[in-house]
C-alpha positions as CSV (number, residue, x, y, z in Angstrom):
1,X,75.6,-9.4,94.6
2,X,76.0,-6.9,91.8
3,X,79.3,-6.6,89.9
4,X,80.4,-3.4,91.6
5,X,82.9,-0.8,90.7
6,X,84.6,1.3,93.4
7,X,83.5,4.5,91.6
8,X,79.8,3.4,91.7
9,X,80.0,2.7,95.4
10,X,81.6,6.0,96.2
11,X,79.1,7.9,94.0
12,X,76.2,6.4,96.0
13,X,77.5,8.1,99.2
14,X,78.2,11.5,97.4
15,X,75.7,11.9,94.6
16,X,75.0,15.1,92.7
17,X,71.3,14.6,92.7
18,X,68.7,12.5,94.6
19,X,65.1,11.5,94.0
20,X,62.9,10.1,96.7
21,X,60.5,7.7,95.0
22,X,57.1,7.3,96.8
23,X,57.5,10.4,98.9
24,X,54.2,12.0,100.0
25,X,52.9,14.2,102.8
26,X,51.6,11.0,104.5
27,X,54.6,8.7,103.9
28,X,56.7,9.1,107.0
29,X,59.9,7.5,105.5
30,X,59.9,9.5,102.3
31,X,59.1,12.8,104.1
32,X,61.8,12.0,106.7
33,X,64.5,11.4,104.0
34,X,63.6,14.7,102.3
35,X,64.0,16.6,105.5
36,X,67.2,14.7,106.5
37,X,68.8,15.6,103.2
38,X,68.1,19.3,103.7
39,X,68.8,19.4,107.4
40,X,72.2,17.7,107.0
41,X,73.5,20.0,104.3
42,X,73.1,18.0,101.1
43,X,74.0,20.5,98.4
44,X,72.9,18.6,95.3
45,X,69.5,18.6,93.6
46,X,66.6,16.9,95.4
47,X,63.4,15.7,93.7
48,X,60.3,13.8,94.8
49,X,58.7,11.2,92.6
50,X,54.9,10.8,93.1
51,X,52.5,10.8,90.2
52,X,49.7,12.2,92.4
53,X,51.5,15.3,93.8
54,X,53.1,18.4,92.3
55,X,55.3,18.8,95.3
56,X,56.1,17.0,98.6
57,X,57.2,18.9,101.7
58,X,58.2,21.9,99.4
59,X,60.1,19.7,97.0
60,X,59.0,19.5,93.3
61,X,57.5,16.1,92.4
62,X,57.6,14.2,89.1
63,X,55.4,11.3,87.9
64,X,58.4,8.9,87.5
65,X,62.1,8.6,87.3
66,X,61.8,8.8,83.5
67,X,60.5,12.4,84.0
68,X,62.9,13.9,86.4
69,X,66.1,15.8,85.6
70,X,69.2,13.6,85.7
71,X,69.3,11.6,89.0
72,X,72.3,9.8,90.5
73,X,70.6,8.0,93.4
74,X,67.0,7.0,93.9
75,X,65.7,6.5,97.4
76,X,62.7,4.2,97.3
77,X,59.9,4.1,99.9
78,X,57.0,2.6,97.9
79,X,55.3,-0.7,98.6
80,X,57.4,-3.7,97.6
81,X,55.4,-4.7,94.5
82,X,56.1,-1.4,92.8
83,X,59.9,-1.6,93.3
84,X,60.9,-3.9,90.3
85,X,59.2,-1.4,88.0
86,X,60.9,1.5,89.6
87,X,64.3,-0.3,89.1
88,X,63.4,-0.6,85.4
89,X,62.6,3.2,85.3
90,X,65.9,3.8,87.2
91,X,67.8,1.8,84.6
92,X,66.2,3.8,81.7
93,X,66.9,7.1,83.4
94,X,70.6,6.4,84.0
95,X,70.4,6.2,87.8
96,X,73.6,4.6,89.3
97,X,72.4,3.9,92.8
98,X,69.3,2.9,94.7
99,X,68.6,2.9,98.4
100,X,65.5,0.7,98.9
101,X,63.8,1.4,102.3
102,X,60.7,-0.6,101.2
103,X,59.9,-3.8,103.1
104,X,58.1,-6.9,102.1
105,X,60.9,-8.7,100.3
106,X,63.0,-11.7,101.2
107,X,62.2,-11.2,104.9
108,X,58.5,-11.7,104.1
109,X,58.6,-15.1,102.4
110,X,58.6,-16.6,98.9
111,X,56.5,-13.9,97.2
112,X,58.8,-11.2,98.7
113,X,61.9,-13.1,97.5
114,X,60.6,-13.2,94.0
115,X,60.1,-9.4,94.1
116,X,63.7,-9.0,95.5
117,X,65.1,-11.2,92.7
118,X,63.2,-9.1,90.1
119,X,64.6,-5.9,91.6
120,X,68.1,-7.1,91.6
121,X,68.0,-8.5,88.2
122,X,66.9,-5.2,86.8
123,X,69.5,-3.3,88.8
124,X,72.3,-5.7,88.0
125,X,71.7,-5.6,84.3
126,X,72.0,-1.8,84.4
127,X,75.0,-1.7,86.8
128,X,73.0,0.0,89.6
129,X,74.4,-0.3,93.1
130,X,71.6,-1.3,95.5
131,X,71.5,-0.8,99.3
132,X,68.8,-3.0,100.7
133,X,66.0,-3.7,100.4
134,X,64.6,-3.4,103.9
135,X,67.2,-0.9,104.9
136,X,66.9,2.3,107.1
137,X,69.2,4.0,104.6
138,X,72.7,5.3,104.0
139,X,74.7,8.4,105.1
140,X,77.7,10.0,103.4
141,X,78.5,12.6,106.1
142,X,80.9,14.7,104.1
143,X,78.4,15.2,101.2
144,X,75.4,15.6,103.5
145,X,73.7,12.6,101.8
146,X,71.6,11.6,104.8
147,X,69.2,9.2,103.1
148,X,67.9,7.8,106.3
149,X,64.2,7.1,107.0
150,X,64.3,8.1,110.7
151,X,64.6,11.3,112.6
152,X,68.3,12.4,112.7
153,X,68.3,15.5,115.0
154,X,72.0,14.9,115.9
155,X,74.9,16.9,114.6
156,X,77.0,14.1,113.1
157,X,80.4,15.6,112.4
158,X,82.7,14.4,109.6
159,X,85.4,12.1,110.9
160,X,87.3,8.8,110.6
161,X,84.6,6.2,111.4
162,X,82.8,4.1,108.8
163,X,79.8,2.0,109.9
164,X,78.4,-1.0,108.2
165,X,75.4,-2.5,110.0
166,X,72.7,-5.0,109.3
167,X,70.3,-3.4,111.8
168,X,69.0,0.0,110.6
169,X,67.6,1.0,114.0
170,X,70.9,0.2,115.7
171,X,72.8,2.1,113.1
172,X,70.7,5.2,113.8
173,X,71.2,4.7,117.5
174,X,75.0,4.3,116.9
175,X,75.1,7.5,115.0
176,X,73.3,9.3,117.9
177,X,75.8,7.8,120.4
178,X,78.8,8.7,118.4
179,X,77.5,12.3,117.8
180,X,76.9,12.7,121.5
181,X,80.5,11.5,122.2
182,X,81.9,13.9,119.6
183,X,83.2,11.1,117.4
184,X,83.3,12.0,113.7
185,X,81.8,9.7,111.0
186,X,82.7,9.4,107.3
187,X,79.9,7.1,106.2
188,X,77.2,4.8,107.6
189,X,75.4,2.1,105.6
190,X,72.5,-0.2,106.7
191,X,72.7,-3.2,104.4
192,X,69.2,-4.4,105.2
193,X,68.5,-7.7,103.6
194,X,72.0,-7.5,102.1
195,X,70.8,-8.9,98.8
196,X,71.9,-5.9,96.8
197,X,75.1,-5.1,98.5
198,X,76.4,-6.7,101.7
199,X,78.9,-6.1,104.4
200,X,81.8,-7.4,102.3
201,X,81.0,-4.9,99.5
202,X,80.9,-1.9,101.8
203,X,84.0,-2.9,103.7
204,X,85.8,-2.9,100.4
205,X,84.3,0.4,99.5
206,X,85.2,2.0,102.8
207,X,88.7,0.5,102.5
208,X,89.3,2.7,99.5
209,X,87.9,5.9,101.2
210,X,90.8,8.0,102.4
211,X,88.5,9.6,105.0
212,X,87.9,6.3,106.8
213,X,90.4,5.1,109.3
214,X,88.4,2.6,111.3
215,X,85.4,0.5,110.4
216,X,82.7,-0.6,112.8
217,X,80.5,-3.6,111.9
218,X,77.2,-4.9,113.3
219,X,76.7,-8.4,111.8
220,X,73.7,-10.7,112.0
221,X,75.3,-13.1,109.5
222,X,78.7,-13.3,107.9
223,X,79.0,-12.8,104.1
224,X,80.4,-15.5,101.9
225,X,83.9,-16.2,103.3
226,X,86.0,-15.7,100.2
227,X,84.5,-12.3,99.5
228,X,84.4,-11.3,103.1
229,X,88.1,-12.2,103.6
230,X,89.1,-10.4,100.4
231,X,87.4,-7.2,101.6
232,X,88.9,-7.3,105.0
233,X,92.3,-8.0,103.6
234,X,92.0,-5.0,101.4
235,X,90.9,-2.8,104.4
236,X,93.9,-4.0,106.4
237,X,96.3,-3.3,103.5
238,X,94.9,0.2,103.4
239,X,95.7,0.6,107.1
240,X,92.1,0.4,108.4
241,X,91.3,-1.3,111.7
242,X,88.0,-3.2,112.0
243,X,85.8,-3.8,115.0
244,X,82.6,-5.8,115.1
245,X,79.7,-7.0,117.2
246,X,77.9,-10.1,116.1
247,X,74.2,-10.3,117.1
248,X,71.9,-13.4,116.8
249,X,72.9,-17.0,116.7
250,X,72.4,-19.5,113.9
251,X,70.0,-22.4,114.6
252,X,71.7,-25.8,114.7
253,X,69.9,-28.7,113.1
254,X,69.2,-31.7,115.3
255,X,71.7,-33.9,113.5
256,X,74.4,-31.3,113.5
257,X,73.9,-30.7,117.3
258,X,74.6,-34.4,117.8
259,X,78.2,-34.0,116.7
260,X,80.9,-32.4,118.8
261,X,81.1,-29.7,116.2
262,X,77.4,-28.8,116.7
263,X,77.8,-28.5,120.4
264,X,80.9,-26.4,120.0
265,X,79.5,-24.1,117.3
266,X,76.2,-23.3,119.1
267,X,77.6,-20.7,121.4
268,X,78.9,-18.2,118.7
269,X,82.5,-19.5,118.9
270,X,82.7,-20.2,115.2
271,X,82.0,-16.6,114.3
272,X,84.3,-15.3,117.1
273,X,87.2,-17.4,115.8
274,X,86.6,-16.4,112.2
275,X,86.6,-12.7,113.1
276,X,89.8,-13.2,115.1
277,X,91.3,-15.0,112.1
278,X,90.9,-11.8,110.1
279,X,92.1,-9.5,113.0
280,X,88.6,-8.0,113.4
281,X,88.3,-7.0,117.0
282,X,85.0,-8.2,118.5
283,X,83.0,-6.5,121.2
284,X,80.3,-8.4,123.2
285,X,77.8,-5.5,123.1
286,X,77.0,-2.6,120.9
287,X,78.0,-0.3,123.7
288,X,81.4,-2.0,123.7
289,X,81.8,-1.5,119.9
290,X,81.0,2.2,120.1
291,X,83.4,2.7,123.0
292,X,86.2,1.0,121.0
293,X,85.4,3.2,118.0
294,X,85.6,6.2,120.3
295,X,89.0,5.2,121.6
296,X,90.2,4.5,118.1
297,X,89.0,7.8,116.9
298,X,90.6,9.7,119.8
299,X,93.9,7.9,119.9
300,X,94.4,5.5,117.0
301,X,95.9,2.1,117.7
302,X,96.9,1.6,121.4
303,X,100.5,2.0,122.2
304,X,100.5,-0.9,124.7
305,X,98.1,-3.3,126.5
306,X,98.0,-2.1,130.0
307,X,95.2,-0.1,131.6
308,X,96.2,2.4,134.4
309,X,93.3,2.6,136.8
310,X,92.9,5.5,139.3
311,X,89.9,5.2,141.7
312,X,88.5,7.4,144.5
313,X,87.1,4.3,146.3
314,X,88.7,1.3,147.8
315,X,85.7,-0.9,146.9
316,X,85.8,0.3,143.3
317,X,89.4,-0.9,143.0
318,X,88.6,-4.6,143.8
319,X,85.4,-4.6,141.9
320,X,87.0,-3.1,138.8
321,X,89.8,-5.6,139.0
322,X,87.4,-8.5,139.1
323,X,85.5,-7.2,136.0
324,X,88.7,-6.6,134.1
325,X,89.8,-10.1,134.6
326,X,86.4,-11.5,133.5
327,X,86.8,-9.4,130.3
328,X,90.4,-10.4,129.7
329,X,91.6,-6.8,130.2
330,X,95.1,-6.5,131.6
331,X,95.9,-4.5,134.8
332,X,99.6,-5.1,135.0
333,X,101.9,-3.4,137.6
334,X,103.2,0.0,136.7
335,X,106.8,0.4,135.5
336,X,109.4,0.7,138.3
337,X,109.9,4.4,137.7
338,X,106.1,5.0,137.9
339,X,105.9,3.0,141.1
340,X,108.7,5.0,142.7
341,X,107.0,8.3,141.9
342,X,103.6,7.1,143.1
343,X,105.0,5.8,146.4
344,X,106.7,9.1,147.0
345,X,103.5,11.1,146.3
346,X,100.7,9.0,147.8
347,X,102.3,6.0,149.5
348,X,100.8,3.4,147.3
349,X,101.6,2.2,143.7
350,X,99.3,-0.7,143.0
351,X,97.3,-1.0,139.7
352,X,94.3,-0.3,140.2
353,X,95.4,2.6,142.3
354,X,93.2,3.8,145.2
355,X,93.6,7.5,145.9
356,X,90.7,7.6,148.3
357,X,89.5,10.9,149.8
358,X,92.6,12.7,148.5
359,X,90.9,12.9,145.1
360,X,88.4,15.4,146.7
361,X,90.5,17.1,149.3
362,X,93.6,17.7,147.2
363,X,92.8,18.3,143.5
364,X,96.5,19.0,142.8
365,X,97.5,15.6,144.1
366,X,94.9,14.0,141.9
367,X,96.2,15.8,138.9
368,X,99.8,14.8,139.6
369,X,98.8,11.2,140.2
370,X,96.9,10.9,136.9
371,X,99.8,12.5,135.1
372,X,102.3,10.0,136.6
373,X,100.1,7.1,135.6
374,X,99.6,8.3,132.0
375,X,103.4,8.9,131.6
376,X,104.0,5.2,132.1
377,X,105.0,4.0,128.6
378,X,103.2,0.7,129.0
379,X,99.9,2.3,129.8
380,X,97.7,2.5,126.7
381,X,94.6,3.9,128.3
382,X,93.6,5.2,131.7
383,X,90.4,4.6,133.7
384,X,89.1,6.8,136.4
385,X,86.4,5.7,138.9
386,X,85.0,8.7,140.8
387,X,83.5,8.1,144.2
388,X,80.5,10.3,143.5
389,X,79.2,8.4,140.5
390,X,78.9,9.8,137.0
391,X,75.2,10.9,137.0
392,X,75.8,13.7,139.5
393,X,77.5,16.1,137.2
394,X,75.6,19.0,138.8
395,X,77.9,18.6,141.8
396,X,80.7,21.2,141.8
397,X,83.2,18.6,143.2
398,X,82.4,16.1,140.6
399,X,82.8,18.6,137.7
400,X,86.1,19.6,139.2
401,X,87.3,15.9,139.2
402,X,86.2,15.4,135.6
403,X,87.9,18.6,134.6
404,X,91.2,17.3,136.1
405,X,90.9,14.0,134.4
406,X,90.1,15.6,131.0
407,X,93.1,17.9,131.3
408,X,95.5,15.1,132.2
409,X,94.3,13.0,129.3
410,X,94.6,15.9,126.8
411,X,98.1,16.8,128.1
412,X,99.5,13.3,127.7
413,X,97.4,12.4,124.6
414,X,96.3,9.2,126.3
415,X,92.6,8.5,126.5
416,X,91.0,8.1,129.9
417,X,87.7,6.4,130.5
418,X,85.6,7.8,133.3
419,X,83.1,5.2,134.4
420,X,81.3,3.8,137.4
421,X,80.5,0.5,139.0
422,X,77.1,1.3,140.4
423,X,74.3,3.5,139.1
424,X,73.0,6.3,141.4
425,X,70.7,8.5,139.4
426,X,71.7,12.0,140.2
427,X,69.0,14.1,138.5
428,X,65.8,15.1,140.3
429,X,63.6,13.8,137.6
430,X,65.0,10.3,137.8
431,X,64.8,10.3,141.6
432,X,61.2,11.4,141.4
433,X,60.3,8.6,139.0
434,X,61.9,6.0,141.3
435,X,60.1,7.3,144.4
436,X,56.7,7.2,142.7
437,X,57.2,4.0,140.7
438,X,58.8,1.4,143.0
439,X,58.5,-1.3,140.2
440,X,60.7,0.9,138.0
441,X,64.3,-0.4,138.1
442,X,66.9,1.9,136.7
443,X,70.1,0.4,135.2
444,X,73.1,2.2,133.7
445,X,73.5,-0.2,130.8
446,X,71.9,-3.1,129.0
447,X,74.9,-5.2,130.0
448,X,74.2,-4.6,133.7
449,X,70.5,-5.1,133.3
450,X,70.9,-8.4,131.4
451,X,73.4,-9.7,133.9
452,X,71.1,-9.1,136.8
453,X,68.1,-10.4,135.0
454,X,69.9,-13.7,134.1
455,X,70.8,-14.2,137.8
456,X,67.3,-13.4,139.0
457,X,65.5,-15.6,136.4
458,X,68.0,-18.5,136.5
459,X,66.5,-21.9,137.5
460,X,68.4,-24.9,138.7
461,X,69.3,-27.0,135.6
462,X,67.2,-30.1,135.1
463,X,69.1,-33.3,134.7
464,X,69.1,-34.5,131.1
465,X,70.0,-38.0,130.1
466,X,72.3,-38.2,127.1
467,X,70.5,-40.2,124.3
468,X,72.5,-43.0,122.9
469,X,70.9,-42.7,119.5
470,X,71.8,-39.1,118.7
471,X,71.4,-38.8,114.9
472,X,69.4,-40.1,111.9
473,X,69.7,-43.8,111.4
474,X,70.4,-43.4,107.6
475,X,73.8,-41.7,108.1
476,X,76.9,-43.3,106.5
477,X,78.7,-45.7,108.9
478,X,82.2,-45.1,110.0
479,X,83.3,-48.1,107.9
480,X,81.7,-46.5,104.8
481,X,83.3,-43.1,105.4
482,X,86.7,-44.7,106.0
483,X,86.5,-46.7,102.8
484,X,85.9,-43.4,101.0
485,X,88.9,-41.8,102.8
486,X,91.1,-44.8,102.0
487,X,90.1,-44.6,98.3
488,X,91.1,-40.9,98.4
489,X,94.6,-41.8,99.6
490,X,94.0,-40.5,103.2
491,X,95.5,-42.5,106.1
492,X,93.1,-44.8,107.9
493,X,94.0,-48.0,109.9
494,X,93.8,-51.4,108.2
495,X,90.3,-52.7,109.0
496,X,87.7,-55.3,108.3
497,X,84.0,-55.6,109.2
498,X,81.7,-58.5,110.0
499,X,78.2,-59.2,111.1
500,X,77.7,-59.8,114.8
501,X,76.0,-63.2,114.2
502,X,78.6,-64.2,111.6
503,X,81.9,-65.9,111.9
504,X,84.7,-63.8,113.6
505,X,87.3,-63.1,110.9
506,X,90.9,-64.2,111.2
507,X,93.2,-61.3,112.0
508,X,96.8,-61.4,110.9
509,X,98.1,-58.6,113.2
510,X,97.2,-57.7,116.8
511,X,96.5,-55.6,118.8
512,X,93.2,-54.4,117.4
513,X,90.2,-52.4,118.4
514,X,86.5,-53.5,117.9
515,X,83.7,-51.0,117.4
516,X,80.0,-51.8,117.3
517,X,78.1,-50.2,114.4
518,X,74.6,-49.1,115.3
519,X,72.5,-46.7,113.2
520,X,72.3,-43.2,114.7
521,X,75.0,-43.7,117.3
522,X,77.7,-41.2,116.6
523,X,79.7,-41.4,119.8
524,X,80.4,-45.1,120.2
525,X,82.6,-44.8,123.3
526,X,79.8,-43.1,125.2
527,X,77.5,-46.0,124.3
528,X,80.0,-48.6,125.4
529,X,80.5,-49.9,121.8
530,X,84.3,-49.7,121.7
531,X,86.5,-52.5,123.1
532,X,90.3,-52.1,123.2
533,X,93.0,-53.4,123.3
534,X,92.3,-56.8,121.8
535,X,95.5,-58.9,121.8
536,X,94.5,-62.2,120.2
537,X,91.7,-64.2,118.5
538,X,90.1,-65.3,121.8
539,X,90.0,-61.6,122.9
540,X,88.2,-60.7,119.6
541,X,85.5,-63.3,120.2
542,X,85.0,-62.0,123.7
543,X,84.8,-58.5,122.4
544,X,82.2,-59.5,119.9
545,X,80.1,-61.1,122.7
546,X,80.5,-58.0,124.9
547,X,79.4,-55.6,122.1
548,X,76.4,-57.8,121.3
549,X,75.4,-57.8,125.0
550,X,75.9,-54.0,125.4
551,X,73.8,-53.2,122.4
552,X,71.0,-55.6,123.5
553,X,70.9,-54.1,127.0
554,X,70.6,-50.6,125.5
555,X,68.0,-51.5,122.9
556,X,70.4,-50.7,120.1
557,X,70.4,-52.4,116.7
558,X,73.9,-53.7,116.2
559,X,74.4,-54.1,112.4
560,X,78.1,-54.7,112.2
561,X,81.4,-54.9,114.1
562,X,84.4,-52.9,112.7
563,X,87.8,-54.3,113.6
564,X,90.8,-52.0,113.1
565,X,94.5,-52.2,113.7
566,X,95.3,-50.4,117.0
567,X,97.2,-47.2,116.2
568,X,100.5,-46.4,117.9
569,X,100.5,-44.0,120.8
570,X,100.7,-40.3,119.8
571,X,98.9,-37.0,120.0
572,X,95.2,-36.9,119.3
573,X,93.5,-34.1,117.4
574,X,90.0,-33.1,116.8
575,X,89.3,-32.1,113.2
576,X,86.0,-31.0,111.8
577,X,85.0,-29.4,108.5
578,X,81.5,-27.9,108.1
579,X,79.5,-26.0,105.5
580,X,78.0,-22.8,107.0
581,X,76.2,-19.9,105.4
582,X,79.4,-17.9,105.1
583,X,81.4,-20.9,103.6
584,X,83.5,-23.8,104.8
585,X,84.8,-23.8,108.4
586,X,87.6,-25.8,109.7
587,X,87.7,-26.7,113.5
588,X,90.9,-27.9,115.2
589,X,91.4,-29.0,118.7
590,X,92.7,-31.6,121.1
591,X,91.0,-34.9,120.4
592,X,88.8,-36.8,122.8
593,X,85.2,-37.6,123.8
594,X,85.0,-34.5,126.0
595,X,86.2,-32.0,123.5
596,X,83.4,-29.5,124.0
597,X,83.6,-29.6,127.8
598,X,87.3,-28.8,127.5
599,X,86.6,-25.8,125.3
600,X,89.8,-26.6,123.4
601,X,88.8,-25.9,119.8
602,X,89.6,-23.1,117.3
603,X,87.6,-22.3,114.2
604,X,89.1,-21.1,110.9
605,X,87.4,-19.9,107.7
606,X,88.6,-21.8,104.6
607,X,90.8,-21.0,102.8
608,X,93.1,-20.5,105.7
609,X,96.9,-20.2,105.2
610,X,99.4,-22.2,107.1
611,X,100.3,-19.2,109.3
612,X,96.7,-19.0,110.5
613,X,96.5,-22.7,111.1
614,X,99.8,-22.7,113.0
615,X,98.5,-19.8,115.1
616,X,95.3,-21.7,116.0
617,X,97.2,-24.9,116.9
618,X,99.7,-23.0,119.0
619,X,96.9,-21.3,120.9
620,X,95.9,-24.9,121.9
621,X,99.4,-25.9,122.9
622,X,99.9,-27.9,119.6
623,X,102.2,-27.6,116.7
624,X,101.5,-27.9,113.0
625,X,103.9,-30.5,111.7
626,X,104.2,-31.0,108.0
627,X,102.4,-34.3,108.0
628,X,99.4,-32.5,109.7
629,X,99.3,-29.7,107.1
630,X,99.4,-32.3,104.3
631,X,96.6,-34.3,105.9
632,X,94.5,-31.2,106.4
633,X,95.0,-30.2,102.8
634,X,93.8,-33.7,101.7
635,X,90.8,-33.7,104.0
636,X,89.7,-30.3,102.8
637,X,89.9,-31.5,99.2
638,X,88.1,-34.7,100.1
639,X,85.3,-32.7,101.8
640,X,84.9,-30.4,98.9
641,X,84.1,-33.4,96.7
642,X,81.1,-34.5,98.8
643,X,77.9,-32.8,99.7
644,X,78.0,-33.4,103.5
645,X,77.3,-30.5,105.8
646,X,79.8,-31.8,108.4
647,X,82.8,-34.2,108.4
648,X,84.1,-34.8,111.9
649,X,87.3,-36.7,112.6
650,X,87.9,-37.4,116.3
651,X,90.5,-38.4,116.9
652,X,93.1,-37.9,114.2
653,X,96.3,-39.4,115.7
654,X,99.8,-38.1,115.0
655,X,102.2,-40.9,115.8
656,X,105.8,-41.9,114.9
657,X,104.7,-43.6,111.8
658,X,102.7,-40.7,110.5
659,X,99.0,-39.8,111.0
660,X,95.8,-41.8,111.1
661,X,92.1,-41.0,111.1
662,X,90.8,-43.1,113.9
663,X,87.1,-42.2,113.9
664,X,84.9,-40.4,111.3
665,X,81.4,-39.1,111.2
666,X,79.7,-37.5,108.2
667,X,76.4,-35.5,108.4
668,X,74.3,-34.9,105.3
C-alpha cells in the first residue's frame, strides 16, 4: 500500500480537476467516465488525454498529462503496458490521485504483476493515491466526481452511506439499488485489485468523513489484519457502523484440510468470526447488505431487537416465523400493554400477528393495529406481509394497504419492511413471458432461486471412507513438536519415545498413555493408535504389541511409540493458530476428536485482546482463566517464531495442577 494521508484520500473523491487518460470516441470506458462526470454534476475542470485527438466527446484533449493544465486526479483507461509511463507523467505533473480502470495487471499473471509493481512504485514515490488497477471506478457523490466506467443513469442522492467494494459490477448494481430505494450515498469506491489502496485504507478514509454515518463492505479477501483492525477501530470511534458481505471462499490446501482447523475453516466461518470480532455486521447476500444499509439510513441503530410482524394471511404467519428462526431473527411476544390493546381491537395478540381479511375490509383497523405494534418499545422494526403480493401495485386495494403501512411507519419513526413469501408476477408483460416461455422460471430474488436450485440439483451423498494417512509423511512428529514446546517453557506432559522393535523403557510413574507415531497420520485416535490408561509395565508391553498389530493391519508404517504421563481429569480445549492471507488467526473451542462436527469453535484475528478472547470462550460455555490466557500468550509467541502455516493443539487440558498440551500437529 501507499503511505497515505487523510487529505490525499479526501481530495481524490472531491478533486478540482480530472483528466481521463486514454479517452477516445471508441473507448467505451473513457467516454463513459467523461459523460458520468458531466451528467452527475462535477463542477471542476475536465480534460481528455489522447495524443491522436484534439477533443473527445466534446472535451478538449491533450497529448499527455505533462501538457494539460493542473490536474488533481487522472482516470486511466489505457492498455496496461502504458500505465507505468502514465504514472511517471502523473508524478511529473503533480497529480495527487489515480483511478486505474485498466485491466491486465496482477489478475493476468506474472507479466501483469510486474506492470502493477511498476505502476505502484512510481505512484508511491510521488505520494499519489491509487484506486485499482482493475477497478470500475470511484464516486464522490457530493462533488459529482463520478469516475465510473459504466452507465450510471440513476439519480444517486447525497447521504450517509459509504461503500467500499472489491467487485466493480456489484458496486454499480448497489448504487442502482440504493438510488431506487431513495437511500443517499456519500462515497463509493471499487478497490479492484486492491494493490494501490485496499478496503482498510478506504474504511479509514470514510471514518474521517463527517458525511458518512454507515459503511457497507463487499469483500472478496480481508486486508492484512493489523491494518484492517486499526481502520475499523477508527471508524467505530468516529461513531460509524459497518456492514459487510463476504463473497468467495479461500481454497484450502490438502494438508491444511487434513487438520480439524482446515475442516472448520473451509465454510467461511473464519471470516465470519473475524468480522464479528470487530463488530462488523455480516449479511449472507448482497440484497441483505443493501437492506441493512437502507434500514440504517432510515432509522440509525435499532432501538431494540424485536420484529413486530403484521400479516394479512395465516399461512404467511407460520412461514415467516420459520424463516425468521432460520436467520436468527427474534419474534418475541409483544409487551403486556401492547397485547391488551391488540386483544381488545382484533382478538389476537401473537407475534407474528394475523389480521386476515380485516386488512382489506377495514383499512382503519389495519392502521390502528400497525400503530399499536409500532408503539411497543421493544419493537425495533416492523414487517408487513400483504395477502396480495408485492408485484401487483396496480391494484387499488394494494396501493391502499401500502399507503397505510407507510403512514404508520412515518408517524412512529419506526421502519417497516413490506415483503412477500411467494412471487406472483403482477404485470401483464411478465405474465405474457411466462405463458409463452414455459421453461422460463421467475424468482423474486437470488436467495430464493439458489435455495430452490440447491434442492432440485441435490444428489444423495456418496459414502467416503476417511483415509488414515491424511497428510504429508514429512511432517514433524508430535514428539518433535512437543520437544520444541518444552524448550519454549510451555506445559507438555513428561514423556519418552522408543522404537516399536526396541526394548520397552522403564517408566517411573504410572498411569501413562501410549501413542503410535506413523508418518502422515494426524488423528491417531481415529487410526486406533492411542492406548490408555496404562497402569503398569506389563500393560505398556501389551500396549506396544497392540499398536504394532493395529498399524500392521492398516498398512501403516509405525516408526516410534510415544509414552506420556496421563494428565489429570479436567476441561479439554481445542486451540489452533494459522497463518492466513489477512494475518494470524486463533481458533478456540471445546476439545475432542469430533470438534468440527460439534461446530463448537470461534475464530479470532491476532492480536486479540482478553475481552475478545473471553467473549469467544463464553459463547462456547467456557471461561478464560488466567492460566489459559498465559498459555495462549505463550503459544502465540511460540508460533510467531516458526514458519508453520498451522499449529493445532487438541486437546489442551485445564486441570487442577495447571494446563497441559496433550496433542500437537504442525503443518508447514
